[in-house]
C-alpha positions as CSV (number, residue, x, y, z in Angstrom):
1,M,6.1,112.9,-15.6
2,N,6.4,116.8,-15.5
3,V,6.2,116.8,-11.7
4,T,9.1,114.3,-11.5
5,H,11.2,116.3,-13.9
6,H,10.7,119.5,-12.1
7,L,11.5,117.9,-8.7
8,T,14.7,116.4,-10.1
9,T,15.7,119.8,-11.5
10,F,15.0,121.5,-8.2
11,C,17.1,119.1,-6.2
12,F,20.0,119.4,-8.7
13,V,20.0,123.2,-8.5
14,A,19.8,123.2,-4.7
15,L,22.8,120.8,-4.5
16,R,24.8,122.9,-7.0
17,A,24.1,126.0,-5.0
18,Y,25.1,124.4,-1.7
19,I,28.4,123.1,-3.2
20,L,29.3,126.5,-4.8
21,S,28.2,128.7,-1.8
22,P,31.0,130.1,0.5
23,R,31.3,128.4,3.9
24,V,32.8,129.5,7.3
25,V,36.3,128.0,8.0
26,L,36.4,126.6,11.5
27,D,40.0,125.6,12.0
28,F,42.1,127.7,14.4
29,D,45.1,128.3,12.2
30,S,43.0,129.8,9.4
31,C,41.1,132.0,11.9
32,N,44.4,133.1,13.6
33,A,45.9,134.0,10.2
34,A,42.9,136.0,9.1
35,F,41.9,137.8,12.4
36,G,44.9,137.3,14.8
37,T,46.3,140.8,14.3
38,I,43.0,142.4,14.9
39,Y,42.4,140.5,18.1
40,K,45.9,141.3,19.4
41,N,45.5,145.0,18.7
42,T,42.2,145.0,20.5
43,T,43.7,143.2,23.5
44,D,46.7,145.6,23.7
45,C,44.4,148.6,23.5
46,A,42.2,147.2,26.4
47,A,45.3,146.6,28.5
48,L,46.6,150.1,27.8
49,E,43.3,151.6,28.8
50,E,43.2,149.7,32.0
51,E,46.8,150.6,32.8
52,E,46.1,154.3,32.2
53,S,43.1,154.1,34.5
54,V,45.1,152.5,37.4
55,T,47.1,154.9,39.6
56,L,50.5,153.5,40.5
57,Y,52.8,154.8,43.2
58,T,56.5,155.3,42.5
59,L,57.2,154.4,46.2
60,R,59.2,157.6,46.4
61,E,56.3,159.8,47.7
62,G,56.7,161.7,50.9
63,G,55.0,159.1,53.1
64,F,57.2,156.3,51.8
65,V,60.4,158.4,52.2
66,A,59.4,159.2,55.8
67,I,59.0,155.5,56.5
68,Y,62.4,154.7,54.9
69,F,64.1,157.4,57.0
70,W,62.5,156.1,60.2
71,A,63.4,152.5,59.4
72,C,67.1,153.5,59.0
73,F,67.3,156.1,61.7
74,I,66.1,153.8,64.6
75,P,68.6,150.9,64.1
76,F,71.4,153.4,63.4
77,S,70.6,155.3,66.7
78,M,70.5,152.0,68.6
79,I,73.9,151.0,67.2
80,L,75.4,154.4,67.9
81,W,74.1,154.3,71.5
82,C,75.7,150.9,72.1
83,Y,79.0,152.1,70.7
84,F,78.9,155.2,72.9
85,N,77.8,153.3,76.0
86,Q,80.3,150.4,75.6
87,R,83.3,151.8,73.7
88,I,83.4,155.6,73.7
89,A,82.3,156.4,77.2
90,P,82.3,153.3,79.4
91,V,82.4,154.2,83.1
92,S,85.8,153.3,84.6
93,G,85.5,150.4,87.1
94,S,82.0,149.4,86.0
95,T,83.2,145.9,85.0
96,M,85.0,143.9,87.7
97,P,85.6,140.2,88.5
98,L,82.8,138.4,90.4
99,M,83.8,135.7,92.9
100,M,81.8,132.5,92.8
101,Q,82.6,131.9,96.5
102,S,83.7,134.1,99.3
103,D,87.0,132.3,99.6
104,S,87.7,132.1,95.8
105,S,90.4,134.3,94.3
106,Q,90.2,133.0,90.8
107,T,87.1,133.5,88.7
108,S,86.0,133.9,85.1
109,W,82.8,135.6,86.1
110,T,82.4,139.3,85.7
111,Q,80.0,141.9,87.2
112,T,79.1,145.1,85.3
113,G,77.1,148.0,86.7
114,Y,74.2,149.6,84.8
115,K,71.7,152.3,85.7
116,G,68.1,151.7,84.8
117,F,65.6,154.2,83.3
118,G,64.9,155.9,86.6
119,S,68.1,158.0,86.5
120,M,68.8,161.2,84.5
121,S,71.9,159.7,83.0
122,S,69.8,157.1,81.2
123,S,67.1,159.4,79.9
124,I,68.5,159.2,76.4
125,G,68.5,155.4,76.7
126,L,64.9,155.5,77.8
127,F,63.9,157.7,74.8
128,L,65.7,155.4,72.3
129,Y,64.0,152.4,74.0
130,L,60.6,153.9,73.5
131,L,61.3,154.7,69.9
132,T,62.6,151.2,69.4
133,M,59.5,149.6,70.8
134,I,57.2,151.9,68.8
135,T,59.1,150.8,65.7
136,L,58.8,147.2,66.7
137,F,55.0,147.3,67.0
138,G,54.8,149.8,64.1
139,Y,55.9,147.0,61.7
140,Q,53.0,144.9,62.8
141,I,50.6,147.9,62.3
142,L,52.0,148.4,58.8
143,L,51.5,144.8,58.0
144,G,47.9,145.0,59.2
145,L,47.3,148.2,57.1
146,T,48.7,146.7,53.9
147,T,46.5,143.6,54.5
148,I,43.5,145.9,54.7
149,F,44.6,147.8,51.6
150,Y,44.8,144.5,49.7
151,Y,41.2,143.6,50.5
152,I,40.0,147.1,49.7
153,Q,41.7,146.8,46.3
154,Q,40.0,143.4,45.9
155,D,36.6,145.0,46.7
156,A,36.2,142.7,49.7
157,I,36.1,145.8,51.9
158,T,33.9,148.5,50.4
159,W,33.9,151.0,53.3
160,F,36.9,152.9,52.0
161,R,38.4,154.0,48.7
162,P,41.3,151.9,47.5
163,V,44.7,153.3,48.5
164,F,46.5,151.0,46.1
165,E,44.6,150.4,42.9
166,D,47.0,147.7,41.6
167,E,47.1,144.2,43.1
168,I,50.7,143.5,42.4
169,Q,51.9,146.8,43.9
170,V,50.0,146.4,47.2
171,L,51.4,142.8,47.5
172,K,54.9,144.1,46.8
173,V,54.6,146.8,49.5
174,H,53.3,144.1,51.9
175,A,56.3,141.8,51.1
176,I,58.8,144.6,51.6
177,T,57.3,145.5,54.9
178,W,57.3,141.9,56.0
179,G,61.0,141.4,55.1
180,V,62.2,144.6,56.8
181,G,60.1,144.0,59.9
182,F,61.2,140.4,60.2
183,F,64.9,141.4,60.0
184,Y,64.4,144.2,62.5
185,T,62.6,141.8,64.9
186,I,65.3,139.1,64.6
187,L,67.9,141.8,65.3
188,L,66.3,142.6,68.6
189,K,66.0,139.0,69.7
190,W,69.8,138.6,70.3
191,P,70.2,140.7,73.4
192,T,69.2,139.4,76.8
193,S,66.4,141.9,76.8
194,I,65.6,145.0,74.7
195,R,65.6,147.1,77.9
196,S,69.1,146.0,78.8
197,V,70.5,147.4,75.6
198,F,69.6,151.0,76.6
199,Y,70.8,150.8,80.2
200,R,73.7,153.2,80.9
201,R,77.0,151.9,82.2
202,S,77.7,153.0,85.8
203,T,79.9,152.2,88.8
204,L,78.8,149.2,90.9
205,A,78.1,151.5,93.8
206,D,75.4,153.4,91.8
207,A,74.1,150.6,89.7
208,T,70.5,149.6,89.6
209,H,71.2,146.4,87.7
210,V,74.3,144.2,87.6
211,A,75.1,142.2,84.5
212,V,76.7,138.9,85.5
213,M,78.7,137.3,82.7
214,T,79.4,133.6,83.2
215,P,81.0,130.9,81.0
216,R,78.6,128.6,79.2
217,A,78.7,124.9,80.0
218,Q,80.5,123.0,77.3
219,E,78.7,119.9,75.9
220,K,81.0,117.0,75.2
221,M,80.1,114.6,72.4
222,A,80.2,110.9,73.1
223,E,83.0,109.0,71.6
224,E,80.6,106.7,69.6
225,T,79.1,109.7,67.8
226,S,79.3,109.3,64.1
227,S,81.5,111.4,62.0
228,R,78.5,112.8,60.1
229,L,77.0,114.1,63.3
230,K,80.3,115.6,64.3
231,A,80.5,117.4,60.9
232,I,77.0,118.7,61.2
233,K,77.7,120.0,64.7
234,S,80.9,121.7,63.5
235,V,79.0,123.5,60.7
236,I,76.3,124.6,63.1
237,T,79.0,125.9,65.5
238,V,80.8,127.8,62.8
239,I,77.5,129.5,61.7
240,K,76.5,130.2,65.3
241,N,79.9,131.8,66.1
242,A,79.7,133.9,62.9
243,V,76.3,135.2,63.9
244,T,77.5,135.8,67.4
245,R,80.4,137.9,66.2
246,V,78.2,140.0,63.9
247,M,75.7,140.6,66.7
248,S,78.4,141.3,69.2
249,F,79.9,143.8,66.9
250,I,76.6,145.6,66.4
251,Y,75.8,145.7,70.1
252,C,79.5,146.3,71.1
253,D,79.3,143.2,73.4
254,R,82.2,141.4,75.0
255,R,81.0,138.2,73.5
256,A,82.6,139.3,70.2
257,T,85.7,137.7,71.6
258,D,84.4,135.5,74.3
259,L,81.7,133.4,72.5
260,D,81.0,130.9,75.2
261,F,79.5,133.3,77.8
262,D,76.0,134.0,79.0
263,V,74.8,137.3,80.5
264,A,72.1,137.8,83.1
265,Y,70.9,141.2,84.3
266,C,70.1,141.2,88.0
267,P,68.2,144.0,89.7
268,V,69.8,145.6,92.7
269,E,67.7,145.6,95.9
270,I,68.2,147.4,99.2
271,D,67.2,145.6,102.4
272,G,66.1,147.1,105.8
273,N,69.7,147.6,106.9
274,G,70.5,149.6,103.8
275,I,72.7,146.8,102.3
276,R,72.7,146.8,98.5
277,H,72.5,143.2,97.1
278,F,71.2,141.1,94.2
279,F,70.4,137.4,93.7
280,F,72.0,135.2,91.1
281,R,71.5,131.5,90.9
282,L,69.9,131.4,94.3
283,R,72.9,133.1,96.0
284,R,72.9,136.5,97.5
285,Y,75.6,138.9,96.5
286,N,76.2,141.9,98.9
287,F,77.9,145.2,98.0
288,D,81.2,145.6,100.0
289,D,82.0,149.3,100.6
290,K,85.7,148.6,101.1
291,S,86.3,146.8,97.8
292,Q,83.4,148.5,95.9
293,L,82.5,145.1,94.7
294,Y,79.6,142.6,95.1
295,I,80.7,139.6,97.0
296,P,78.8,136.4,97.7
297,G,77.3,136.2,101.1
298,S,78.4,133.4,103.3
299,I,78.4,132.4,107.0
300,V,80.6,129.9,108.7
301,V,78.1,127.9,110.8
302,G,80.8,125.8,112.5
303,E,84.0,123.9,112.0
304,T,83.7,121.2,114.6
305,L,80.9,118.9,115.8
306,N,80.7,120.9,119.1
307,D,80.0,124.0,117.1
308,Y,76.9,122.3,115.6
309,L,75.8,120.9,118.9
310,R,75.8,124.4,120.5
311,L,73.2,125.3,117.8
312,R,70.7,122.8,119.1
313,S,68.7,125.4,120.9
314,G,68.5,127.6,117.7
315,L,69.5,131.2,117.0
316,D,68.9,134.2,119.2
317,S,67.0,137.3,118.1
318,M,70.3,139.1,117.4
319,E,71.8,136.4,115.1
320,V,68.7,135.9,112.9
321,P,68.7,139.4,111.3
322,K,72.5,139.3,111.1
323,R,72.4,136.2,109.0
324,R,69.5,137.3,106.9
325,S,71.4,140.5,106.0
326,V,74.3,138.3,104.7
327,V,72.8,135.3,103.0
328,G,69.1,136.3,102.9
329,A,66.1,134.4,104.0
330,N,66.0,130.7,103.4
331,T,63.2,131.0,100.7
332,I,62.9,131.1,97.0
333,K,60.8,134.0,95.6
334,M,58.2,132.9,93.2
335,T,55.6,135.2,91.7
336,R,52.2,133.9,90.7
337,P,52.1,133.7,86.9
338,I,49.5,135.8,85.0
339,F,48.1,134.1,81.9
340,I,48.3,137.1,79.5
341,V,51.8,138.0,80.6
342,T,53.0,134.4,80.3
343,M,51.5,134.0,76.9
344,I,53.0,137.3,75.6
345,S,56.4,136.3,77.1
346,E,56.3,132.9,75.5
347,F,55.2,134.0,72.0
348,S,57.8,136.8,72.1
349,K,60.7,134.3,72.1
350,F,63.0,133.8,69.2
351,F,61.4,130.4,68.3
352,Y,57.9,132.0,67.6
353,T,59.2,135.0,65.6
354,Y,59.0,133.3,62.3
355,Q,55.6,131.7,63.0
356,V,54.1,135.0,64.0
357,F,55.4,136.7,60.8
358,M,54.2,133.7,58.7
359,I,50.6,134.6,59.8
360,W,50.9,137.9,57.9
361,T,51.7,135.9,54.7
362,W,48.4,134.1,54.9
363,F,46.2,137.2,55.4
364,P,46.5,138.8,51.9
365,L,45.8,135.4,50.2
366,W,42.1,135.2,51.1
367,Y,42.8,132.6,53.7
368,V,41.3,134.9,56.3
369,F,37.8,134.4,54.7
370,Q,38.4,130.6,54.8
371,L,39.2,131.0,58.5
372,V,36.0,133.0,59.0
373,S,34.0,130.3,57.2
374,I,35.5,127.6,59.4
375,L,34.8,129.6,62.6
376,N,31.3,130.2,61.4
377,F,30.8,126.5,60.8
378,C,32.2,125.7,64.2
379,C,29.9,128.2,65.9
380,S,26.9,126.8,64.1
381,V,27.8,123.3,65.2
382,E,28.2,124.5,68.8
383,S,25.0,126.5,68.9
384,H,22.6,124.2,66.9
385,G,24.2,120.8,67.3
386,F,25.3,118.2,64.7
387,S,21.7,117.2,63.9
388,H,20.8,120.6,62.6
389,V,24.0,121.0,60.5
390,F,24.2,117.6,58.8
């Protein structure tokens, strides 16, 4: 009886102590009300300590200012050179009409003389051309450096100390470099070639290159073309003409007023007889000392059937060099393509500009390590075979 009584009393006391004892509240609202302020203050203090320990650039340091100055100086110098070369000091008589045929008096083609980089008068142009090309490749180098700086900051590259200690700042610098470099590259894609921008205007008698400007072939839309397609083409034409006017204004080009013209720069050659000439659209144009113009070479083979019959025996040794000096050899010059040169020339075109710059947007996003992993996998498959991989 006593044992049962004592056991009952012990259970009652234990139950009463459990009910009356304080317990931990587990719901979030109660915890947040009781300890939220302390947690917030602790988090803010930790963020301030981390911010004080990270060195941030103001982007107004000497190195950044030097890059800003260079990025503004080079395009301004290029525009100033074009304005001087085309508007302030164009050589008198450097632009003249170009006949399409020897007996044609009416033509919309023009010929403009330019001196290449081999003459003293174009030494300034050569200097600006070299600076422009250095800047063009310099943007690619800067993008590569900012990519490396990003991976150093991420502790993926441990060979060097971090240049930028903040992730957001190094990505911001990379994005600014990308935008300015892309705009600069697009600006240089409009001319026929970058070299041609820095050629000095000259008379046709002294020219090393002749710029031939020809009207562009007009495309006619079919009558059954829908009104929607016509409207789209009209919008594209308006945008294209606006861009052409802006670029023509920057480069002081005639196409600011004549939008439907193409320009080709033809190198001037000198044959064994000392005749200056160039080739354009498979036709030879010879320099005429009397008119101081380049005229298309042509020879009248015959006017009657008897004239052609007399040529059955061929040409004599005196007539062959005479005709070659007028119309050139009956051949088409073709150089053997080099793979590296062809690849660089292809990927330097306007179409690939955006694709090339888009590669730089992948590098600072750890995709480069994914690419390395994929290449490592492919090399493993190639060296060991599928049976050793799977």
